[in-house]
C-alpha positions in Angstrom: 105.9 47.4 124.3 104.5 45.1 127.0 106.9 46.6 129.5 105.7 50.1 128.6 102.1 49.1 129.0 102.9 47.7 132.4 104.7 50.9 133.4 101.9 53.2 132.2 99.2 51.0 133.7 101.1 51.1 137.1 101.4 54.9 136.8 97.7 55.3 136.1 96.8 53.1 139.0 99.1 55.0 141.3 97.6 58.3 140.2 94.1 57.0 140.8 95.0 55.9 144.4 96.7 59.2 145.3 94.9 61.4 147.8 96.4 64.7 147.0 93.7 66.9 148.4 91.5 69.5 146.7 94.3 72.0 146.3 96.3 69.6 144.2 93.5 68.5 141.9 94.9 70.4 138.9 98.3 68.8 139.5 96.7 65.3 139.5 94.7 66.1 136.4 97.9 67.3 134.6 99.8 64.2 135.5 96.9 62.0 134.4 96.7 63.8 131.1 100.5 63.5 130.6 100.4 59.7 131.3 97.4 59.3 128.9 99.1 61.3 126.2 102.3 59.2 126.6 100.3 55.9 126.4 98.6 57.1 123.2 101.9 58.2 121.7 103.5 54.8 122.3 100.6 52.7 121.2 99.7 51.5 124.7 96.0 52.5 124.2 93.7 50.9 121.7 92.3 53.2 119.0 88.8 52.3 120.2 89.6 53.7 123.7 90.5 57.2 122.3 87.5 59.5 122.1 86.9 60.7 118.6 86.1 64.4 118.2 83.3 65.5 115.9 84.0 65.7 112.2 83.0 69.3 112.1 85.6 70.1 114.8 88.3 68.2 112.9 87.5 70.0 109.6 87.6 73.3 111.3 91.0 72.5 112.9 92.4 71.8 109.4 91.0 75.0 108.0 92.3 77.1 110.9 95.8 75.5 110.5 95.7 76.4 106.8 94.7 80.0 107.6 97.5 80.2 110.2 100.1 79.0 107.6 98.8 81.6 105.1 99.3 84.4 107.6 102.8 83.2 108.6 103.9 82.7 105.0 102.9 86.1 103.8 104.2 87.8 106.9 107.6 86.2 106.5 107.9 87.8 103.1 105.9 91.0 103.4 107.8 92.2 106.5 110.5 93.3 104.0 108.3 96.4 103.6 109.3 97.5 107.1 112.9 98.0 105.9 113.5 101.0 103.6 116.6 99.5 102.0 115.2 96.2 100.8 115.8 96.9 97.1 119.1 98.7 97.4 122.1 96.8 98.9 124.4 99.7 98.1 122.9 101.6 101.0 125.6 100.4 103.4 128.4 102.4 101.7 126.2 105.5 101.5 125.3 105.1 105.2 129.0 104.9 106.1 129.7 108.0 104.1 126.9 109.9 105.8 128.1 108.7 109.2 131.6 109.9 108.4 130.3 113.3 107.3 128.2 113.6 110.5 131.2 112.8 112.7 133.3 115.5 110.9 130.5 118.0 111.2 130.3 117.4 115.0 134.1 117.6 115.3 134.4 120.9 113.5 131.5 122.4 115.6 133.2 121.2 118.8 136.6 122.5 117.7 135.3 126.0 116.8 133.5 126.2 120.2 136.4 125.0 122.3 139.6 126.2 120.5 138.7 129.9 120.5 141.3 132.0 122.2 144.1 129.5 121.6 146.9 129.5 119.1 145.5 126.4 117.3 143.9 126.9 113.9 140.2 126.7 113.8 138.8 124.3 111.2 135.9 125.5 109.0 132.6 124.3 110.2 131.3 121.7 107.8 127.7 121.3 106.7 125.8 118.5 108.3 125.0 115.8 105.7 121.3 115.4 105.0 120.2 111.7 105.3 119.0 110.5 101.9 116.3 107.9 101.3 118.0 104.5 100.8 115.8 103.1 98.0 116.9 102.0 94.6 114.8 104.7 92.7 116.3 107.4 95.0 119.8 106.0 94.4 119.2 106.0 90.7 117.9 109.6 90.9 121.0 110.8 92.8 123.4 109.0 90.4 121.5 110.4 87.3 121.4 114.0 88.8 125.2 113.9 89.6 125.9 112.5 86.1 123.8 115.2 84.4 125.9 117.9 86.2 129.1 116.3 85.0 128.1 116.1 81.3 126.2 119.4 81.4 122.4 119.8 81.6 122.3 121.4 78.1 123.9 118.3 76.6 121.4 115.9 75.1 122.4 113.1 77.4 122.6 115.5 80.4 119.0 116.7 79.6 117.8 113.1 79.5 119.6 112.2 82.7 117.9 115.2 84.4 114.5 114.0 83.3 115.3 110.5 84.4 116.5 111.7 87.8 113.3 113.6 88.4 111.2 110.6 87.4 113.1 108.3 89.7 112.8 110.7 92.6 109.0 110.6 92.1 109.1 106.8 91.9 111.1 106.6 95.1 108.7 108.8 96.9 105.8 106.6 95.7 107.6 103.5 96.9 108.0 105.0 100.4 104.3 105.9 100.4 103.5 102.3 99.3 105.7 100.8 102.1 104.1 102.9 104.8 100.6 102.0 103.6 101.4 98.3 103.5 102.9 98.4 107.0 99.9 100.2 108.5 97.1 98.6 106.5 98.3 95.1 105.9 101.2 94.0 108.1 99.7 95.5 111.3 96.2 94.0 111.1 97.5 90.8 109.5 99.8 90.3 112.6 96.9 91.2 114.9 94.7 88.4 113.4 97.6 85.9 113.9 98.4 87.0 117.4 94.8 87.4 118.6 91.9 85.5 117.0 93.9 82.6 115.5 95.9 82.3 118.7 92.7 82.3 120.8 91.2 79.6 118.6 94.4 77.5 119.0 94.3 78.0 122.8 90.7 76.7 122.8 91.8 73.7 120.8 94.5 73.0 123.4 91.7 73.1 126.0 89.8 70.5 124.0 92.8 68.3 123.8 93.3 68.4 127.5 89.6 67.7 128.2 89.7 64.8 125.8 92.8 63.3 127.5 91.2 63.8 130.9 88.0 62.0 129.7 90.0 59.1 128.3 92.1 58.9 131.4 88.9 58.8 133.5 87.5 56.0 131.3 90.7 54.0 131.9 90.4 54.5 135.6 86.8 53.3 135.5 87.8 50.2 133.6 90.3 49.2 136.3 88.3 50.5 139.4 87.4 48.1 142.1 83.8 47.8 143.3 84.2 50.4 146.0 85.4 53.0 143.5 83.2 52.3 140.5 80.6 54.9 141.3 83.1 57.7 141.9 84.9 56.8 138.7 81.7 56.8 136.8 80.8 60.3 138.1 84.3 61.5 137.1 83.7 60.2 133.5 80.3 62.0 133.3 81.9 65.2 134.5 84.8 64.8 132.1 82.3 64.2 129.2 80.4 67.4 130.1 83.7 69.4 130.2 84.8 68.0 126.8 81.4 68.9 125.2 81.7 72.4 126.6 85.3 72.9 125.5 84.5 71.5 122.0 81.6 73.9 121.5 83.6 76.8 122.6 86.5 75.9 120.3 84.1 75.4 117.3 82.6 78.8 117.9 86.0 80.5 118.1 87.3 78.7 115.0 84.2 79.6 113.0 84.6 83.2 114.1 88.2 83.2 112.8 87.3 81.6 109.4 84.2 83.8 108.9 86.2 87.0 109.7 86.5 89.2 106.6 89.6 91.0 107.9 92.2 88.9 106.0 90.5 89.6 102.7 90.3 93.3 103.6 94.0 93.3 104.6 95.0 91.6 101.4 93.0 94.2 99.4 94.9 97.0 101.1 98.2 95.3 100.1 97.0 95.1 96.5 95.7 98.8 96.5 99.1 100.0 97.9 101.0 98.2 95.2 98.6 99.3 92.5 99.0 103.0 93.4 102.8 102.6 93.5 103.1 100.8 90.2 100.7 103.2 88.6 102.7 106.2 89.8 105.9 104.5 88.6 104.4 103.9 85.2 103.1 107.4 84.9 106.4 108.9 85.9 108.3 106.8 83.3 105.7 107.4 80.6 106.1 111.1 81.0 109.8 111.0 80.1 110.1 108.0 77.8 108.8 109.7 74.7 111.2 112.6 75.1 114.2 110.4 75.7 113.2 108.2 72.7 113.1 111.3 70.5 116.5 112.5 71.8 117.8 109.0 71.2 116.4 108.9 67.6 117.8 112.4 66.9 121.2 111.5 68.2 121.3 108.3 66.2 120.3 110.2 63.0 123.1 112.8 63.6 125.6 110.0 64.2 124.7 108.2 61.0 125.0 111.5 59.0 128.4 112.1 60.4 129.5 108.7 59.5 128.1 109.0 55.9 129.7 112.4 55.3 
């Protein structure tokens, strides 16, 4: 540790004695800040020599950090709403089938347009497959509709499957509407808050840190300054203090603006509203068919028992 203190003290003295010119002032300040930060990190500076920031500022830092974590955590999960297939892993097979159908459609079109007048047989032009929504409710709807046709729509099970297919199609449409609303009214503004106002406050905090490091570096220079340089070093300390006060006030204002902003609550409300509409629509669609399917189930069970008792 003593060797490190000796090294950093030598570096600080060298920086203080450098005459880099006005154009290199920023470079000198950056080097001084880097040396000061390194000395603090490795314990070469006494705690008493590190300028303490106002309690209000420190509390605001903690609250802004918490708000940033809230935004990142929810974004990480809620971004799933940007992907239509998030609740239906089976979409991959369906997508491959659609792609194969599209390729065959394009081939038959090409063959009919280019093989006319030749002795080669012309393939029948296939119908282009219509892309289907890749959500779980839509997949259930398609499966139920196909099954209803197989058993017959006039069959008791076929009739129930038809009703189920129609209800699931409505639920799938409601889910896509929900996803779109969440993307537009929650994810977009939530991301803007993170990228703009929170990022701006953090940038101001970085300015405070640099100003604080510069002030403490100037204080160290003043401590070790010879008689000929004491006045200049004292003026630099005063200038650095003024800069730190200004930067801190700016950062406090920006952090308060972030924390007082009602936008996060408004955005969260939009997420809840979108989910409420979706789940209400799903409940309504299922309620509209559940009673009929239960009646059919009860009737079928009664007939089955009678046939067993006969």
